C-alpha atoms as a printed R data frame, in Angstrom:
    type eleno elety resid chain resno       x       y       z
1   ATOM     1    CA   MET     A     1 100.178 119.382  47.997
2   ATOM     2    CA   LYS     A     2 100.574 117.632  51.161
3   ATOM     3    CA   PRO     A     3 103.800 115.612  50.908
4   ATOM     4    CA   SER     A     4 103.561 111.989  51.973
5   ATOM     5    CA   ILE     A     5 105.385 110.896  54.722
6   ATOM     6    CA   SER     A     6 106.682 107.541  54.849
7   ATOM     7    CA   PRO     A     7 107.309 105.617  58.118
8   ATOM     8    CA   PRO     A     8 110.417 105.401  59.340
9   ATOM     9    CA   VAL     A     9 109.880 101.804  58.913
10  ATOM    10    CA   SER     A    10 108.928 100.300  55.785
11  ATOM    11    CA   GLY     A    11 106.216  97.672  56.199
12  ATOM    12    CA   VAL     A    12 105.110  99.097  59.351
13  ATOM    13    CA   HIS     A    13 101.520 101.355  59.189
14  ATOM    14    CA   PRO     A    14 102.457 104.772  60.126
15  ATOM    15    CA   ASP     A    15  99.416 105.195  63.226
16  ATOM    16    CA   GLU     A    16 100.345 101.945  64.564
17  ATOM    17    CA   GLN     A    17 101.467 102.000  68.082
18  ATOM    18    CA   LEU     A    18 104.374  99.770  69.425
19  ATOM    19    CA   GLN     A    19 105.135  98.998  72.826
20  ATOM    20    CA   ILE     A    20 108.383  97.579  73.988
21  ATOM    21    CA   LYS     A    21 108.944  96.859  77.288
22  ATOM    22    CA   LEU     A    22 113.135  96.966  78.571
23  ATOM    23    CA   GLU     A    23 114.982  96.239  81.513
24  ATOM    24    CA   VAL     A    24 118.184  97.899  81.921
25  ATOM    25    CA   ASP     A    25 120.188  96.640  84.667
26  ATOM    26    CA   THR     A    26 122.663  99.758  85.468
27  ATOM    27    CA   ASP     A    27 124.495  98.355  88.038
28  ATOM    28    CA   PRO     A    28 124.939  94.489  87.217
29  ATOM    29    CA   PRO     A    29 127.074  92.757  89.983
30  ATOM    30    CA   GLU     A    30 129.998  90.994  88.832
31  ATOM    31    CA   GLY     A    31 129.752  87.618  87.112
32  ATOM    32    CA   VAL     A    32 127.228  88.473  84.744
33  ATOM    33    CA   GLY     A    33 127.793  86.579  80.950
34  ATOM    34    CA   TYR     A    34 126.543  88.653  78.059
35  ATOM    35    CA   GLU     A    35 126.085  88.280  74.238
36  ATOM    36    CA   ILE     A    36 125.148  89.468  71.016
37  ATOM    37    CA   LYS     A    37 122.206  89.063  69.126
38  ATOM    38    CA   TYR     A    38 121.172  90.186  65.802
39  ATOM    39    CA   GLN     A    39 117.710  90.808  64.139
40  ATOM    40    CA   LEU     A    40 116.610  91.668  61.199
41  ATOM    41    CA   LEU     A    41 113.245  93.289  61.927
42  ATOM    42    CA   PRO     A    42 111.963  95.886  61.976
43  ATOM    43    CA   VAL     A    43 115.304  96.799  60.945
44  ATOM    44    CA   PRO     A    44 118.728  95.626  61.476
45  ATOM    45    CA   TYR     A    45 119.942  95.800  64.732
46  ATOM    46    CA   HIS     A    46 122.235  94.363  67.642
47  ATOM    47    CA   VAL     A    47 122.052  94.207  71.134
48  ATOM    48    CA   ARG     A    48 123.829  93.000  74.022
49  ATOM    49    CA   ILE     A    49 122.142  91.288  76.560
50  ATOM    50    CA   PHE     A    50 122.792  88.752  79.191
51  ATOM    51    CA   THR     A    51 123.579  85.350  79.083
52  ATOM    52    CA   LEU     A    52 120.693  82.444  79.712
53  ATOM    53    CA   PRO     A    53 122.807  81.266  82.817
54  ATOM    54    CA   SER     A    54 122.889  84.751  84.016
55  ATOM    55    CA   LEU     A    55 119.235  85.518  83.441
56  ATOM    56    CA   PHE     A    56 118.315  82.790  85.090
57  ATOM    57    CA   ALA     A    57 120.524  83.654  88.231
58  ATOM    58    CA   GLY     A    58 118.615  86.551  88.110
59  ATOM    59    CA   LYS     A    59 115.153  84.978  88.281
60  ATOM    60    CA   VAL     A    60 116.253  82.618  91.324
61  ATOM    61    CA   HIS     A    61 117.574  85.858  92.795
62  ATOM    62    CA   ALA     A    62 114.023  87.107  92.620
63  ATOM    63    CA   MET     A    63 112.463  83.743  93.812
64  ATOM    64    CA   LEU     A    64 114.658  83.585  97.103
65  ATOM    65    CA   CYS     A    65 115.253  87.564  97.882
66  ATOM    66    CA   ARG     A    66 111.807  89.044  96.676
67  ATOM    67    CA   GLY     A    67 110.389  91.317  99.505
68  ATOM    68    CA   TRP     A    68 107.168  90.645  99.400
69  ATOM    69    CA   GLN     A    69 106.748  88.601 102.520
70  ATOM    70    CA   SER     A    70 104.167  85.686 101.999
71  ATOM    71    CA   ARG     A    71 102.990  87.135  98.866
72  ATOM    72    CA   VAL     A    72 104.139  85.104  95.954
73  ATOM    73    CA   LYS     A    73 104.729  85.870  92.065
74  ATOM    74    CA   GLY     A    74 103.571  83.202  90.013
75  ATOM    75    CA   ARG     A    75 105.888  84.264  87.169
76  ATOM    76    CA   ASP     A    76 109.043  83.714  88.852
77  ATOM    77    CA   PHE     A    77 108.074  79.805  89.456
78  ATOM    78    CA   TYR     A    78 106.994  79.391  86.307
79  ATOM    79    CA   ASP     A    79 109.579  81.060  84.530
80  ATOM    80    CA   TYR     A    80 111.675  78.709  87.206
81  ATOM    81    CA   ILE     A    81 110.182  75.671  85.666
82  ATOM    82    CA   TRP     A    82 111.279  76.996  82.250
83  ATOM    83    CA   TYR     A    83 114.606  77.124  82.838
84  ATOM    84    CA   LEU     A    84 114.680  73.635  84.420
85  ATOM    85    CA   SER     A    85 113.094  72.272  81.647
86  ATOM    86    CA   LYS     A    86 115.588  73.468  79.233
87  ATOM    87    CA   GLY     A    87 118.664  72.525  80.827
88  ATOM    88    CA   VAL     A    88 119.772  75.742  81.506
89  ATOM    89    CA   PRO     A    89 122.648  75.852  83.732
90  ATOM    90    CA   LEU     A    90 122.504  78.694  86.699
91  ATOM    91    CA   ASN     A    91 125.043  81.043  87.012
92  ATOM    92    CA   LEU     A    92 126.189  80.468  90.310
93  ATOM    93    CA   GLN     A    93 129.097  83.139  90.632
94  ATOM    94    CA   HIS     A    94 126.425  86.099  88.869
95  ATOM    95    CA   LEU     A    95 123.765  84.640  91.807
96  ATOM    96    CA   ALA     A    96 126.236  85.269  94.733
97  ATOM    97    CA   ASN     A    97 127.039  88.715  93.609
98  ATOM    98    CA   ARG     A    98 123.851  89.771  92.921
99  ATOM    99    CA   MET     A    99 122.706  88.599  96.878
100 ATOM   100    CA   LYS     A   100 125.506  90.126  98.184
101 ATOM   101    CA   GLN     A   101 124.610  93.389  96.429
102 ATOM   102    CA   SER     A   102 121.095  93.247  97.598
103 ATOM   103    CA   GLY     A   103 122.313  92.271 101.295
104 ATOM   104    CA   HIS     A   104 120.630  88.680 101.365
105 ATOM   105    CA   LEU     A   105 124.153  87.602 101.579
106 ATOM   106    CA   LYS     A   106 127.239  88.480 103.276
107 ATOM   107    CA   ILE     A   107 130.182  89.807 101.020
108 ATOM   108    CA   ASP     A   108 132.587  87.101 102.781
109 ATOM   109    CA   ASP     A   109 129.878  84.098 102.729
110 ATOM   110    CA   MET     A   110 130.153  81.779 100.116
111 ATOM   111    CA   LEU     A   111 127.248  80.272  97.730
112 ATOM   112    CA   THR     A   112 127.929  76.980  97.288
113 ATOM   113    CA   ASP     A   113 125.536  73.878  94.964
114 ATOM   114    CA   ALA     A   114 124.495  73.069  98.617
115 ATOM   115    CA   ILE     A   115 123.726  75.907 100.648
116 ATOM   116    CA   LEU     A   116 121.448  77.368  97.363
117 ATOM   117    CA   LEU     A   117 119.716  73.705  97.452
118 ATOM   118    CA   GLU     A   118 119.127  74.814 101.296
119 ATOM   119    CA   ARG     A   119 118.190  77.797 100.847
120 ATOM   120    CA   MET     A   120 115.582  76.919  98.063
121 ATOM   121    CA   ILE     A   121 113.954  74.411 100.057
122 ATOM   122    CA   GLU     A   122 113.463  76.951 102.620
123 ATOM   123    CA   ARG     A   123 111.702  78.943  99.664
124 ATOM   124    CA   PHE     A   124 109.495  76.523  98.929
125 ATOM   125    CA   ASP     A   125 108.658  75.136 102.355
126 ATOM   126    CA   LYS     A   126 106.862  78.747 102.809
127 ATOM   127    CA   VAL     A   127 105.104  79.452  99.716
128 ATOM   128    CA   ASP     A   128 101.406  79.482  99.368
129 ATOM   129    CA   PHE     A   129 101.349  77.231  95.822
130 ATOM   130    CA   GLU     A   130  97.640  77.894  95.245
131 ATOM   131    CA   GLN     A   131  98.051  81.752  95.314
132 ATOM   132    CA   ALA     A   132 101.150  81.552  93.164
133 ATOM   133    CA   ARG     A   133  98.745  79.267  90.711
134 ATOM   134    CA   ARG     A   134  96.107  81.926  91.155
135 ATOM   135    CA   ASP     A   135  98.683  84.357  90.429
136 ATOM   136    CA   VAL     A   136  99.934  83.228  86.895
137 ATOM   137    CA   ARG     A   137  97.074  80.860  85.807
138 ATOM   138    CA   PRO     A   138  95.326  83.493  83.572
139 ATOM   139    CA   PHE     A   139  97.940  83.796  81.468
140 ATOM   140    CA   ILE     A   140  98.939  80.533  80.211
141 ATOM   141    CA   ARG     A   141  97.380  78.349  77.549
142 ATOM   142    CA   ASN     A   142  97.579  75.086  79.659
143 ATOM   143    CA   PRO     A   143  96.436  75.874  83.612
144 ATOM   144    CA   GLU     A   144  96.268  72.135  84.403
145 ATOM   145    CA   SER     A   145  99.814  72.287  83.514
146 ATOM   146    CA   ILE     A   146 100.410  74.090  87.032
147 ATOM   147    CA   ASP     A   147  98.372  71.650  88.865
148 ATOM   148    CA   ILE     A   148 101.318  69.509  90.240
149 ATOM   149    CA   TRP     A   149 102.710  72.937  91.644
150 ATOM   150    CA   SER     A   150 103.856  72.184  95.518
151 ATOM   151    CA   LYS     A   151 106.897  72.015  97.510
152 ATOM   152    CA   GLU     A   152 107.255  68.242  96.999
153 ATOM   153    CA   PHE     A   153 107.288  69.269  93.223
154 ATOM   154    CA   PHE     A   154 109.798  72.047  93.144
155 ATOM   155    CA   VAL     A   155 111.986  70.386  95.964
156 ATOM   156    CA   ALA     A   156 112.257  67.431  93.840
157 ATOM   157    CA   VAL     A   157 112.935  68.992  90.320
158 ATOM   158    CA   THR     A   158 115.525  71.054  92.299
159 ATOM   159    CA   LYS     A   159 117.385  68.239  93.419
160 ATOM   160    CA   ASP     A   160 116.995  66.827  90.009
161 ATOM   161    CA   LYS     A   161 117.530  69.440  87.474
162 ATOM   162    CA   LEU     A   162 119.033  72.322  88.878
163 ATOM   163    CA   ARG     A   163 122.731  72.609  87.883
164 ATOM   164    CA   SER     A   164 125.132  75.621  88.331
165 ATOM   165    CA   THR     A   165 128.051  77.087  85.981
């Protein structure tokens, strides 16, 4: 008689496949904030993660420094609006250190709110927002919600909503 093998986690079918994507920053720059999250399912565990302001800094870094020339990643702009809409402050120190680490800010240079705003506006001036909308449209429930995307929209909401810690 063959012994029955129970799954490692109760309630999960033994043939079920679960895919988990983890992004691990093996060399995070100074100034990053961390928090511990506790979860109960599928089994009790905890994980140390970046705080929302530090994650937001990583997103702004991607928007400003991604080396794709004229191509854009619509998800960056969608996520940027999400952070702004939730009132998440930007970890400016972490962003500055991340930009220095990637060579997009000189080691001795300061990154102030004013300099960041200037760089964001320069970036928005170069974005093909139609391409950004096409990139993200298949993945969102309400595609009309991004029809407003334009340089003017992103400059206005950045001036109005972006705040740093």
